[in-house]
C-alpha positions as CSV (number, residue, x, y, z in Angstrom):
1,X,143.0,-52.5,140.4
2,X,142.8,-56.2,139.8
3,X,140.8,-54.8,136.2
4,X,143.4,-53.6,133.8
5,X,145.6,-56.2,135.2
6,X,142.5,-58.9,133.7
7,X,142.7,-57.0,130.4
8,X,146.0,-56.9,129.5
9,X,145.9,-61.1,130.1
10,X,145.6,-63.0,127.0
11,X,142.0,-63.2,126.0
12,X,140.5,-66.2,124.0
13,X,137.2,-65.9,122.2
14,X,134.8,-69.0,122.8
15,X,135.0,-69.8,118.8
16,X,134.4,-73.4,119.3
17,X,131.3,-72.5,121.3
18,X,130.1,-70.3,118.3
19,X,131.0,-72.7,115.7
20,X,129.1,-75.4,116.8
21,X,125.9,-72.7,117.2
22,X,126.2,-71.7,113.9
23,X,126.0,-75.3,112.7
24,X,122.7,-75.6,114.7
25,X,121.0,-73.1,113.2
26,X,122.1,-74.5,109.7
27,X,120.7,-77.8,110.2
28,X,117.2,-75.9,111.8
29,X,117.2,-74.4,109.2
30,X,118.3,-77.2,106.4
31,X,115.4,-79.3,108.4
32,X,112.6,-76.4,107.6
33,X,113.7,-76.4,103.6
34,X,113.3,-80.0,103.7
35,X,110.0,-79.5,105.1
36,X,109.0,-76.7,102.6
37,X,109.8,-79.4,100.2
38,X,107.3,-81.6,101.4
39,X,104.1,-81.1,99.1
40,X,101.8,-81.0,102.4
41,X,103.7,-78.2,104.5
42,X,103.3,-74.9,105.4
43,X,105.2,-72.5,103.2
44,X,104.6,-69.8,105.4
45,X,105.7,-71.1,108.7
46,X,108.9,-72.9,106.9
47,X,110.0,-69.6,105.6
48,X,109.4,-68.0,109.0
49,X,111.9,-70.6,110.4
50,X,114.3,-70.8,108.2
51,X,114.5,-66.8,108.1
52,X,115.0,-67.0,112.1
53,X,117.5,-69.5,111.8
54,X,119.5,-67.1,109.3
55,X,118.9,-63.9,111.7
56,X,120.4,-66.7,114.5
57,X,123.2,-67.1,112.5
58,X,123.8,-63.5,111.2
59,X,124.0,-62.9,114.9
60,X,126.9,-65.4,115.3
61,X,128.9,-64.6,112.5
62,X,128.8,-61.0,113.6
63,X,130.5,-62.3,116.8
64,X,132.8,-64.2,115.6
65,X,134.2,-61.7,113.7
66,X,134.1,-58.8,117.0
67,X,136.4,-61.9,119.0
68,X,138.9,-62.1,115.9
69,X,139.5,-58.8,115.9
70,X,139.6,-58.5,120.1
71,X,141.1,-62.0,120.9
72,X,144.9,-62.2,121.5
73,X,145.2,-66.1,121.1
74,X,142.8,-67.8,118.7
75,X,142.7,-71.6,118.4
76,X,143.5,-71.3,114.7
77,X,144.6,-68.8,112.0
78,X,142.5,-65.6,112.3
79,X,141.8,-66.2,108.6
80,X,140.7,-69.9,108.9
81,X,138.2,-68.6,111.2
82,X,136.3,-66.0,109.6
83,X,137.0,-68.7,105.8
84,X,134.8,-71.4,107.5
85,X,132.3,-69.8,109.7
86,X,132.1,-67.5,105.8
87,X,131.2,-70.8,104.4
88,X,128.8,-72.1,106.9
89,X,126.9,-68.8,106.7
90,X,127.2,-68.9,102.8
91,X,125.3,-72.2,103.1
92,X,122.5,-70.7,105.2
93,X,122.3,-67.6,102.3
94,X,121.2,-69.8,99.6
95,X,118.8,-71.6,101.8
96,X,117.2,-68.7,102.9
97,X,117.0,-67.2,98.8
98,X,115.5,-70.6,98.0
99,X,113.2,-70.9,100.8
100,X,111.7,-67.6,99.4
101,X,111.9,-68.1,96.1
102,X,109.7,-70.7,96.6
103,X,107.1,-68.6,98.7
104,X,107.7,-66.0,96.1
105,X,106.6,-68.1,92.8
106,X,104.5,-69.7,95.3
107,X,105.7,-73.6,94.1
108,X,103.1,-76.3,95.6
109,X,104.6,-79.5,94.6
110,X,108.6,-79.7,93.9
111,X,110.3,-81.6,91.2
112,X,111.7,-84.9,92.7
113,X,114.9,-83.2,91.8
114,X,114.7,-80.4,94.3
115,X,112.9,-82.8,96.9
116,X,116.0,-84.7,97.1
117,X,118.6,-81.9,97.2
118,X,117.2,-80.5,100.1
119,X,117.2,-84.0,101.6
120,X,120.9,-83.3,100.8
121,X,120.9,-80.2,102.3
122,X,119.5,-81.3,105.5
123,X,122.1,-84.2,105.9
124,X,125.0,-82.3,104.8
125,X,123.9,-79.4,107.7
126,X,123.6,-83.1,110.3
127,X,127.3,-83.8,109.1
128,X,128.5,-80.4,109.6
129,X,127.0,-80.4,113.7
130,X,129.3,-83.5,114.1
131,X,132.1,-82.2,112.7
132,X,132.4,-78.4,114.3
133,X,133.0,-80.3,118.5
134,X,135.5,-82.2,117.0
135,X,137.8,-79.4,116.3
136,X,138.2,-78.9,120.0
137,X,140.5,-81.7,119.6
138,X,141.6,-82.4,116.1
139,X,144.7,-84.6,117.5
140,X,142.2,-87.1,119.1
141,X,139.2,-86.8,116.0
142,X,141.4,-86.2,112.9
143,X,140.4,-89.3,111.4
144,X,137.0,-88.9,112.2
145,X,137.0,-85.5,110.5
146,X,138.2,-86.6,107.1
147,X,135.3,-89.1,107.3
148,X,133.4,-86.6,107.8
149,X,134.4,-83.9,105.4
150,X,134.9,-86.4,102.8
151,X,131.3,-87.3,103.0
152,X,130.4,-83.7,102.3
153,X,132.6,-83.9,99.2
154,X,130.3,-86.8,97.6
155,X,127.0,-85.2,98.4
156,X,128.7,-81.8,96.3
157,X,129.4,-84.4,93.9
158,X,126.0,-86.1,93.8
159,X,124.1,-82.4,94.1
160,X,125.5,-82.1,91.0
161,X,124.3,-85.1,89.3
162,X,120.2,-84.6,90.1
163,X,120.9,-80.7,90.3
164,X,121.7,-81.5,85.6
165,X,119.1,-84.4,85.7
166,X,116.4,-82.0,87.5
167,X,117.4,-79.2,85.4
168,X,117.6,-81.6,82.0
169,X,114.0,-82.9,83.3
170,X,112.5,-79.4,83.4
171,X,113.7,-78.1,80.2
172,X,112.0,-80.8,78.8
173,X,108.6,-80.4,80.2
174,X,108.5,-76.7,80.4
175,X,111.1,-75.6,77.3
176,X,108.6,-75.5,74.7
177,X,105.8,-74.8,76.6
178,X,106.5,-72.6,79.4
179,X,109.8,-70.3,79.6
180,X,108.5,-68.7,83.4
181,X,108.2,-72.3,85.1
182,X,111.7,-73.4,83.8
183,X,112.7,-69.8,84.7
184,X,111.5,-70.3,88.0
185,X,112.5,-74.1,88.4
186,X,116.6,-73.0,86.9
187,X,116.8,-70.7,89.9
188,X,115.6,-72.8,92.4
189,X,117.9,-75.6,91.4
190,X,120.6,-72.4,91.8
191,X,120.2,-71.9,94.9
192,X,119.9,-75.4,96.2
193,X,123.4,-76.3,94.2
194,X,125.3,-72.9,95.6
195,X,124.2,-74.4,99.0
196,X,126.1,-77.8,98.3
197,X,128.8,-75.6,97.2
198,X,129.1,-74.0,100.1
199,X,129.1,-77.1,102.3
200,X,131.6,-78.5,100.2
201,X,133.8,-75.2,100.8
202,X,133.1,-75.7,104.7
203,X,134.9,-79.3,104.1
204,X,137.7,-77.7,102.3
205,X,138.0,-75.2,105.9
206,X,138.0,-77.9,107.8
207,X,140.3,-80.0,106.2
208,X,143.1,-77.1,105.8
209,X,142.7,-76.6,109.6
210,X,143.3,-79.9,110.2
211,X,146.5,-79.8,108.2
212,X,147.5,-77.1,109.6
213,X,147.0,-78.3,113.6
214,X,147.3,-82.3,113.1
């Protein structure tokens, strides 16, 4: 008899816990991608870690979407929840794409600019991990959240500059001698830039939530 009464009560999914779990998978993947950029690292091993974490992230986002549909009371607007977790998922998807491309083209030595971008990816992921628990109390943590999102946006700008410099360097080195090597470099840079773009989207989604709920 009590069961039907419980079903009538407002349901609240653990969205904060899922945000934090997803951020943890992003950081683990970013760390593996950064290790993959090391000349002495095992590409296969690090790619395996990235892919495993990406699968875990997919499981989490599916649970978020299920919870959004079945939860009566959500901490934020449903659109804000799905947009935030979607931006986070875009970041790890592009990490996986970059790692797969490095493995596919058997790159043993990445350009310095690529290594700088994987380091930015790891820093951005660590910032995201720090930001997620703060969403549990936006009123108290608003100032710190803003500092973190501002840093994510700054890192995206730095990544853009590095991307442009790295692409130009690749063209100068390979443009006239090896079109294939230039195309490969451009492919890697494309995915790494998209990771930075995704983290900027994460920052924008977080800022939107803070504005609405501070």
